[in-house]
N, C-alpha and C positions, 0 to 999 in steps of 0.2 A: 593688700592688707592681709596679715597673718590671721588665720582662723583655726579654731580648735577642731579636732575631729568630732564626728557625731557622737562617738562613744563618750568623750569628755563632756559634751553638751548635755547628755542625758544621765550622766553618772550620778548626779545628786537627786534625780527625780524619784518620787515615791514608788516603791515596789508595788504598792497597792494599785497603782494605775493599771498594771497588767491584768488585774482581776476585776476592773470596772465592767459592769454589765451593760450591754447595748440597750438603746431605747426602743428596740423592736427590730425585727428583721424580716426580709422577704426572700423568697426563692430558696428557703432552707431545705426543701426536698430535692436536693441536688447531690450528685455523687461525691463521695469523699475525694479530696484532692482537687476539687474544682477551684477556679480562680476565686479569690476572696476580695471583697470590696468594703471599705469602711467609709462612711460619710457622716455628715452632721445632721442633726434633726432640724426641722424648719419647714418653710413653705415649699422648697424644691425637693425635699426628701421623698414625698410620695411620687413625684415625677420620675426621679431616678429609680425608685423601687419598681414602678410600673414598667419602665424601660427595661430593667433587668428581667422582670417576669416575662415580658414579650420575647426577650432574647432567649431566655431559657426554654421557653415553649417551642422555639424554632431551632434551637441549637443544643440538642441533648448532649453532644460530645464536647461542647465548649461552654459549659454552664458556669454561672457566677453565683456565689453566696454573698449576700449583702447584709451588713449590720450598721446601725446608726447610733450616734452618741451625741449628747449635749455638747455644744461648741466648746465651752471652757474645759470640760473633762477630756474631750477628744484631743485637744492640742497637747496635753501632757501624755495621754495614753499612746498616741501614735508615735511620738518621738521616743518614748521609752521602749515601746515594742520594737521599733525599727533598730534601735541601738542594741537590743537584746537578740536580734535576728529572728524576731517573731512578728514582723509586720505583715500587713495584708499585701495582696498582689497589686491592687489599685490603691495608691496613696493619694488621699485628698489633700489639696493644699492651695496656696495663694500665690506661689511664685516667690521671687525676691530672694532675700538672704537665707530663709529657711530652706528653700529649694537648693540653693548653693551649698548649704551644709550637707544635704543629702548627696549632691553630686560629688563634692570633694571627699566624702566618706565612701564613695563607690556604691551607694545604696539604691540608685535608680538607673534605669536603662536610658541610653542615648537613643532618642526617637528620630534623629535627623535622617538616617537612611530610610526609615519607615515612611517618612513624609516624601522623600524623593521618589520612592517606589510607588507611592499612592498620592500623587499631586492633588487629586480631588479633595483629599482630607485637608490639606493646607489651604486650598482655595475656598473651603467652606467658611473659614473664619475671617473676622476683621483682623487685618494684619497687625495693627497696633496692639491688639489684645494678645495675639499669638506670640508677640515678642516678649511678653511678660513671663512666658514659660521657657525662656531661653537663658542659658548661662554660657558666657563666652562664645556666643554665636551658634551654639548647638541647642537643639530642642530636647527638653527633658519633661515637659508637661504640656498637655493639650487642654484647652478650655472645655468646661463641662456645664457651664451655667449662664448666668446673666451678667450684664454690665451694671455695676453697682456703685455709682458715685455717692458721696455723702452730701446731704442737704439738710435744710431746716424744715421739719414738719410743723404745722401749726393748726390749732383748733379754730376754724373759721367762726364758729358761733361765739366763742370766747372773745375773739378779736372784734367781731361785729358789736357785741354787747359793750365792749370797752371803747368802741369808736376809733380803733387804731388799725394800722396796716403793717405788714411784715417789714422788718428792718432792712434798709438798703445800705446803711453805714453802721459802723461800730457805735457811733454816738446815738443813732436811732435805737440800737439794741439796748444800750444803757438806759435810755428814757423809758423803754417798754418795761424794763425791770422794775422801775419805780411804779409805773401804772398798774402792773399786775400785783405787785406786793401790796399796794394800797387797797386793792380789791380782795385781798386774801387768797390770791391764786398764785401758785408757784410759776415764776417766769419760764424756767426750763426744767423739764424732767431729766434725770440722769441716772443710768444704771452703774453707779460708781463702784459697786461691789465687784463687778466684772472687770474693772480697770481699763479694758480696751476702749470703752466708750469715751473715757477721758481724753484719749489720744487724739480724737478728731478735732478737739479744740486747739491743742498744741500744733497740730499739723496745719490747719487752715490759717491760724494767726501767724505762724512762722512764715508760711508761703506768702500771705498777703503783705507782710512787713518786709521780707527780704528776698522773696522769690525762691524757686526750686534749687538754686545754687547753694543755699545754706545747708540743706539736708544732704545734697550731693557730697559736700565736704565731709560729712559724717560717714557716708557710705564709703568714701575714698580713704577713710581712716586718718585724715589730716589732724595732727596734734592740736588740741585745744578747740576742735570744731564745735563742741557743744557750748563753748563760751561765746559763740557769735552773738553780737548785740541783738539780732532779730529774735533769737531763741530766748535770751534773757528778757527782752521786752514782752514776748508772747507769754512767758511764764508769769511775769508781773501782772499782765492784763487778766490772766486767768484768776490770780489771787485777788485782784481788785473786784472781779465779777463775783467771786465767792463772798467777799466782804460786803458787797452790795445786796446780797441775798438773791443772786441770780439763779441759784439752783434749789430744788425742792429740799426741804429739811430731811435729814437722814439719808441723803443720796448715796453715802458710802455703804449703806446696807441694802440697797436696791439692786437686784440682779437683772441683767438684760436677758439672760437665757430664759427666765420665767415669763418674760413679757411684762413685768411690773412697770418698767419705764414707759412702755407704750400705753398701758392701761391708764396711767395718770393723765395722759394727753386726751384719749378718747372719752374719758369720764369727766373732763373739764376741770380736773384738779391742777393741771399744769397747762400753760398756754402754748409752749413750744417744746420741741425735742430735736436734738441733732442726732441723726441716724443715717444709715446707708439706704440705698434703694431696696435692699433686701428686706427692709421693714414693711414696705407697702403690702406685699402679699399677706403678711401676718396681720396687718390691720384689717384686711378683707376677711380673714378667717376669724379673728378675735372680736371684731366690731363691725360686722357686715352692714348693719343699718347706718352706723356712723359714716361709713364710706359711701353707701348708697344715697344718703341724704346730702352728699357733697359738703360735708363738714370738715373733711381733711384737706388742708392746704399744704403747699410745698413751695419752697423758695431757695435760691442759692445763698451761700454764705456771704455776709455783707463785706463791703470794702472797708479798708482801714486807712484813715487819713495819713498821708505822707509815706505810705508803703510803696515799695518798688515792684512788688509782685503783681502779675497780671490778674485783675479781678475775675477773669474768666477761667483761671486755673481751678482744677478740682482735685480732691483727694478721695480715696476709697479703694475699691478693688475692681480692676478691669474685668476680672472673672475669677472663678475657682477653677482648679485644674486637676486632671488625673495624671499622675506619674505611675510608672510601672516598676515594681520592685526588682532589683537585679538578683535578689535572692529567691525569687519565685522559680518553680520548676519549669522546664521547657513547655510542658503542656499548659500550665497556667499562663505563661507569657503568650503562647499562641492564642489562647482564648481571649486574653486581654486585648491584644492587638486587633483581633478580629472584631471585637466589640467596638473599639475605638474607630475602626474603619466603617463598619456597617450598622452599628447599633446607636451610636451617638448622633444626636440631632437629626433623627429621622423626622418625617412630617409631623407625627403625633407628639414627639418630644418637644419640638419647637412650638407647636400650637399650644400645648399644655403650659409651657413657660409663659407665653403671652397671656393666656387665660388667667393665670395667677396674678398678673400685673407686673411681669418681668420683661426686660429687654434682652433677648437672646444675642449672643456675641457672634452671630453669623450674618452673612450678607443676604441681601434681597428680602428683608422682612418689613421694609417701610410701609408697604400697603397694608399688611396684616396689623401693624401697630395702629394705623389710622382707623381701621375698622373695629378695633377692640372697644369693649365697654369702658376700658381704662385708658382710652386714647389720650386724654389730657395728661395723665401722669406719665404714660409711656413716651409720648412725644416730648414732654419736658425733660425726662431723663435722657432720651436719645440725643436731644439737642444739647443738653448740658455736657455730655461726653463728646459729641461730635465737634462742638465749637471750642472745646478747651485746648489752649495751646500746650498745656502740660497736665497729664493725669498722673498724680503721685500715688504710688502704692502705699497702703497702710504701713507705717513705720515698723510696727511689730512683726510684719512679714518681710519687709524690705531688708531688715537687719538680720545678722546671724542670731540664732536663738538666744544665746547667752546675753547679748547686748539688748535684744528686744525685751527679755524678761526683766533685766535690770532697769530699763527705761520705764516700763509700766509700774514697777514697784516704786521708783523714785517719783514718778508723776502722781501716783496716788498720794504720796507724802506732800506734794505741792498743793493738791486740791484740799487736803486736810490741814494745810497751813503748818505742817510740822517741820518743813525745811524751806529755805529761801531759794530763789532762782539761781543764785550763785552757788549754793551748796549742791543743787541739782546738777549744774554744769560740772562742778568739780568731781562729783561721784561718777558722772557719765564719761567724762574725759578719761577716767582710769580704765574704762572698758575698751577704748579705741585700740585697734591692733591686736585684740585678743581673739 
């Protein structure tokens, strides 16, 4: 499939993105010319920062300067900066089509030989996750975090008060919508302003209805792939859910970055929330008593009657990844590779991830998960990923940047009932092969 160069991908991005300020930094007392690292704010941010601080304390000549940014701002900033030749040494990403954009533009280092020379690094990771950082059989990104499938979170107290249980089928879900609306409680919270949370609904429904082959045709650039009946039906079901009052009023003005979608759940104003496993650590931070009182429940996405997709399939992000900029200086590259080899996933890094309520993407952690105070969630998440026949990467990362952006914009219009499923397909089919 033909793809544009990275320069054309970011040509229309706002110049202001280059001047966005970070949400904080650590390890700033480092020599000029040190390797630079940009990451996103959130529950794992302190872990990464502490890891860098430990590294800098022990490696004065291979130091790293780290800055963090809010998720939505970061995605624009990093693509714009890389296109302008001003990107960081460590490029934070999710793999997929965005990584391919960087590879085809010659912006990231091929790490294949590095792994051959340091087989212990490759053996550290779950191999299925490691594969997400590969493009055409070569490795350009190494996992740096947790396994994060998407699931349905629910407020146990709200459910108990209503005398209901989590949905196992789509029909169950629609019945719950009426139950909670009758009680004046929003069935689902949704951070629609951020747009990417909308995508989880389209992904799961499409996979449940038609299986992973449907989206694979989009990835392959097959003409008319977005018009697949499974996608049209999934979009129609989303709009039916909107019509039924399935989402909180004003969802299009709620931002996921601020945690407003999660707050609606733990305050009892919404009964359910579709989010990734990355949300659990933030629940622990934002609503510790809610989690401690065992009021946070979690369940897999329900089945869809007549669907051909395996109900054990999951969507989300196998992990986040570090890629190394090809534009970095030799000294910066040397420091970056040294950190990837000896700084990533040391015992403290892995322990801290587990302590936050995350499942590290490394081997040999099962016993640690079982002993954690978050054992129920960690085991649920680990099993969800381990038992899945197919783990589909978030579409906005699996697709090239231009297509991913267009998809989120058009999907926003679907949720707002401003376009039809057929119009969505027509608009998106025009992006294929670009």
